[in-house]
C-alpha positions as CSV (number, residue, x, y, z in Angstrom):
1,M,2.7,30.9,6.3
2,N,2.7,27.4,7.8
3,I,-1.0,26.7,8.4
4,L,-0.2,23.6,10.6
5,L,0.6,26.1,13.3
6,N,-3.0,27.2,13.3
7,K,-6.2,25.3,14.3
8,P,-7.8,22.9,11.8
9,S,-11.2,24.5,12.6
10,D,-10.0,27.7,11.0
11,Y,-10.2,25.9,7.7
12,H,-13.2,23.7,8.2
13,E,-16.7,24.1,6.8
14,C,-18.8,21.9,9.0
15,N,-22.0,22.6,6.9
16,N,-20.4,21.3,3.6
17,L,-22.5,18.1,3.1
18,N,-21.5,17.5,-0.5
19,E,-18.2,15.7,-0.2
20,N,-19.7,12.2,-0.2
21,E,-21.9,13.0,-3.1
22,E,-18.9,14.5,-5.0
23,F,-17.1,11.3,-4.5
24,K,-20.0,9.2,-5.9
25,I,-20.3,11.4,-8.9
26,R,-16.5,11.3,-9.5
27,K,-16.5,7.5,-9.3
28,E,-19.5,7.1,-11.6
29,E,-17.7,9.3,-14.2
30,N,-14.4,7.4,-13.9
31,I,-16.2,4.0,-14.3
32,T,-17.5,5.3,-17.7
33,K,-14.2,6.9,-18.6
34,E,-12.0,4.1,-17.5
35,E,-14.4,1.4,-18.6
36,S,-13.9,-0.2,-15.2
37,V,-17.1,-2.1,-14.3
38,N,-15.4,-5.4,-14.5
39,F,-12.4,-4.1,-12.7
40,W,-14.5,-3.1,-9.6
41,R,-16.5,-6.3,-9.7
42,E,-13.2,-8.2,-9.4
43,Y,-11.8,-5.8,-6.9
44,Y,-14.5,-6.7,-4.3
45,V,-14.6,-10.5,-4.9
46,K,-11.0,-11.4,-5.7
47,Q,-9.4,-13.6,-3.1
48,N,-6.2,-12.0,-2.0
49,K,-3.2,-13.1,0.0
50,Y,-0.9,-10.6,1.7
51,N,2.3,-10.7,3.6
52,E,2.3,-8.7,6.9
53,S,5.2,-6.8,5.7
54,M,2.9,-5.0,3.2
55,I,1.3,-3.2,6.2
56,K,3.7,-0.4,7.1
57,I,3.7,1.2,10.6
58,H,5.3,4.4,11.5
59,D,5.5,6.2,14.8
60,D,6.5,9.8,15.5
61,I,5.9,11.1,12.0
62,I,3.6,13.8,13.0
63,P,4.9,16.4,15.6
64,L,3.2,16.4,19.0
65,P,1.9,20.0,18.7
66,I,0.2,19.2,15.4
67,L,-1.3,16.0,16.9
68,Q,-2.6,18.2,19.8
69,N,-4.1,20.6,17.3
70,I,-6.0,17.7,15.7
71,N,-6.9,16.3,19.0
72,N,-8.5,19.6,20.0
73,F,-10.3,19.6,16.6
74,C,-11.8,16.2,17.3
75,T,-12.9,17.3,20.8
76,E,-14.6,20.4,19.6
77,G,-15.7,19.4,16.2
78,V,-19.2,18.5,14.9
79,W,-19.4,14.8,14.4
80,K,-22.0,13.2,12.1
81,Y,-23.4,9.8,12.9
82,N,-23.6,8.9,9.2
83,Y,-20.5,7.0,8.3
84,S,-20.3,3.3,7.6
85,P,-17.9,1.3,5.2
86,F,-20.0,0.8,2.1
87,I,-20.8,-2.8,1.5
88,H,-21.1,-3.7,-2.2
89,P,-23.6,-6.4,-3.3
90,E,-20.6,-8.6,-4.3
91,E,-18.8,-8.1,-0.9
92,T,-20.5,-10.7,1.2
93,E,-17.7,-13.0,2.4
94,Y,-17.1,-11.4,5.8
95,T,-20.3,-9.3,6.4
96,I,-22.6,-10.1,9.3
97,E,-25.8,-12.0,8.3
98,N,-29.3,-10.7,9.0
99,I,-28.6,-7.1,9.7
100,P,-30.2,-4.4,7.5
101,E,-27.0,-2.3,7.1
102,P,-23.4,-2.1,8.3
103,I,-23.2,-0.8,11.9
104,K,-22.3,2.8,11.8
105,C,-19.8,5.1,13.5
106,F,-19.2,8.8,13.7
107,S,-17.3,10.8,11.1
108,M,-16.0,14.2,10.1
109,N,-15.2,14.8,6.4
110,V,-12.1,16.8,5.9
111,I,-11.4,16.4,2.2
112,N,-12.0,20.1,1.7
113,N,-10.1,21.2,4.8
114,R,-6.8,22.9,3.8
115,Y,-5.2,22.0,7.1
116,F,-5.4,18.3,6.4
117,K,-4.3,18.6,2.9
118,S,-1.2,20.5,4.0
119,L,-0.6,18.0,6.8
120,F,-0.5,15.2,4.3
121,F,1.5,16.7,1.5
122,N,3.9,18.8,3.6
123,S,4.3,16.9,6.9
124,I,3.4,13.2,6.2
125,L,4.3,12.4,2.6
126,P,8.0,13.6,2.7
127,K,8.6,11.2,5.6
128,I,7.1,8.0,4.3
129,N,8.0,5.8,1.3
130,I,5.1,5.5,-1.3
131,P,6.0,4.8,-4.9
132,N,5.4,7.6,-7.4
133,S,4.5,9.9,-4.5
134,D,4.6,13.0,-6.8
135,E,1.6,11.5,-8.6
136,L,-0.6,11.1,-5.5
137,I,-4.0,12.7,-5.1
138,I,-6.2,12.6,-1.9
139,D,-9.3,10.9,-3.1
140,R,-11.1,11.0,0.3
141,A,-10.1,12.2,3.7
142,F,-12.1,11.9,6.9
143,I,-11.9,11.1,10.6
144,T,-13.9,8.3,12.0
145,G,-15.0,8.1,15.6
146,Q,-16.0,5.0,17.6
147,L,-17.5,4.3,21.0
148,H,-18.1,1.0,22.8
149,G,-21.1,-0.7,21.1
150,L,-20.3,0.6,17.6
151,S,-18.6,-1.8,15.2
152,Q,-17.5,-2.2,11.6
153,N,-17.8,-5.0,9.1
154,F,-14.6,-6.2,7.4
155,H,-14.4,-4.2,4.2
156,K,-12.1,-2.9,1.5
157,D,-11.5,0.8,1.1
158,E,-13.4,2.4,-1.8
159,R,-11.8,4.5,-4.6
160,S,-13.1,6.7,-7.3
161,S,-10.4,5.5,-9.9
162,I,-8.8,2.2,-10.7
163,K,-5.4,4.0,-10.3
164,Y,-5.6,3.5,-6.5
165,G,-2.9,4.1,-4.1
166,P,-2.6,3.0,-0.5
167,S,-4.7,4.0,2.5
168,V,-3.0,6.0,5.2
169,Y,-4.5,5.8,8.7
170,V,-3.4,7.8,11.7
171,F,-4.5,7.0,15.3
172,L,-5.5,10.3,17.1
173,N,-6.2,8.9,20.6
174,K,-4.2,10.5,23.3
175,L,-3.5,8.3,26.3
176,W,-5.2,5.2,24.8
177,K,-5.1,2.4,27.3
178,P,-4.4,-1.2,26.1
179,Y,-7.4,-2.6,27.8
180,Y,-9.7,-0.4,25.7
181,D,-8.9,-2.7,22.7
182,G,-9.9,-1.0,19.4
183,S,-7.0,-2.2,17.3
184,L,-6.9,-2.2,13.6
185,V,-7.2,-5.8,12.2
186,F,-6.4,-7.2,8.7
187,I,-7.2,-10.4,7.1
188,L,-4.0,-11.6,5.4
189,D,-5.4,-14.5,3.5
190,D,-9.0,-14.4,2.2
191,N,-9.0,-18.2,2.1
192,E,-8.0,-18.4,5.8
193,P,-9.9,-15.6,7.5
194,T,-8.4,-16.4,10.9
195,N,-5.0,-15.5,9.5
196,T,-5.0,-11.9,10.7
197,A,-2.6,-9.1,11.8
198,H,-3.4,-6.5,14.5
199,V,-2.0,-3.0,14.8
200,E,-2.5,-1.5,18.2
201,N,-4.0,1.8,18.9
202,N,-1.1,4.2,19.7
203,Y,-1.2,8.1,19.7
204,G,0.1,9.3,16.4
205,R,0.7,5.9,14.9
206,M,0.5,5.8,11.2
207,V,-0.6,2.7,9.3
208,I,-0.1,2.4,5.5
209,F,-1.7,-0.6,3.6
210,P,-3.3,-1.7,0.2
211,P,-6.9,-0.6,0.2
212,N,-8.1,-4.0,-1.1
213,I,-7.1,-5.9,2.0
214,Y,-10.1,-6.7,4.3
215,H,-9.8,-4.7,7.4
216,K,-11.8,-3.1,10.2
217,T,-11.4,-1.3,13.6
218,C,-12.0,-3.8,16.4
219,E,-14.6,-3.1,19.1
220,I,-13.8,-1.0,22.1
221,S,-14.1,-3.1,25.3
222,A,-16.5,-2.6,28.2
223,Y,-13.6,-1.0,30.1
224,G,-13.7,1.7,27.4
225,L,-17.4,2.2,28.0
226,V,-16.9,2.7,31.7
227,E,-14.2,5.3,31.0
228,N,-15.9,6.8,28.0
229,A,-13.1,6.0,25.5
230,F,-13.6,7.4,22.0
231,S,-11.3,6.2,19.2
232,S,-10.5,8.7,16.4
233,I,-8.7,7.7,13.2
234,L,-7.7,10.1,10.5
235,Q,-8.0,8.3,7.1
236,Y,-6.4,9.4,3.8
237,H,-7.6,7.4,0.7
238,L,-5.1,8.0,-2.2
239,I,-5.2,7.6,-5.9
240,Y,-2.8,8.5,-8.7
241,K,-3.2,11.2,-11.3
């Protein structure tokens, strides 16, 4: 049976609060097993330079009926106001000074939802080019939600293992208007933080990129406030076996 024809909510346990804790435990175990303390210290402070071609953009990968299923799930789902990109003590280059913690946004964790696992391995992965794709594992999977007035700091995506794969983001916003803003922005050269690339918010658009490139979702404009625009992005964070 193709579960993608069903509703994601049929496979969702909204009371499962342990996914983030499971990730932290897994990472701590891997730090010991992989002897990776120095690796992660360098991961967050190393000055990188990227070419814009390393950010891959795909449209029309996910069929519209499946996108509509996910859109309904986002509309009806239980959101938590508890997600923020974790800022490591070493990661201070592009953070905002004098705030107690990163500004938060909404989230739904879907790592244990069979629908989203099937979506990635059966519908997305066969249509995109990721090296050694047969060795990929989903390390984290969640949907972030953002309103006007909620922002993010530039950050690098976290992983539980040094054998990290790319991040795969999917915009879930039906009829998103250009004047809402809310693009995904990347810093291409850490030594020139104004050297950036923007990917516009487009329904079903998929963005694949190295997790250690500084990025964030831009703020939603005041026009988005007036029209109650809510930006949703499905995120898959991948590692290798």
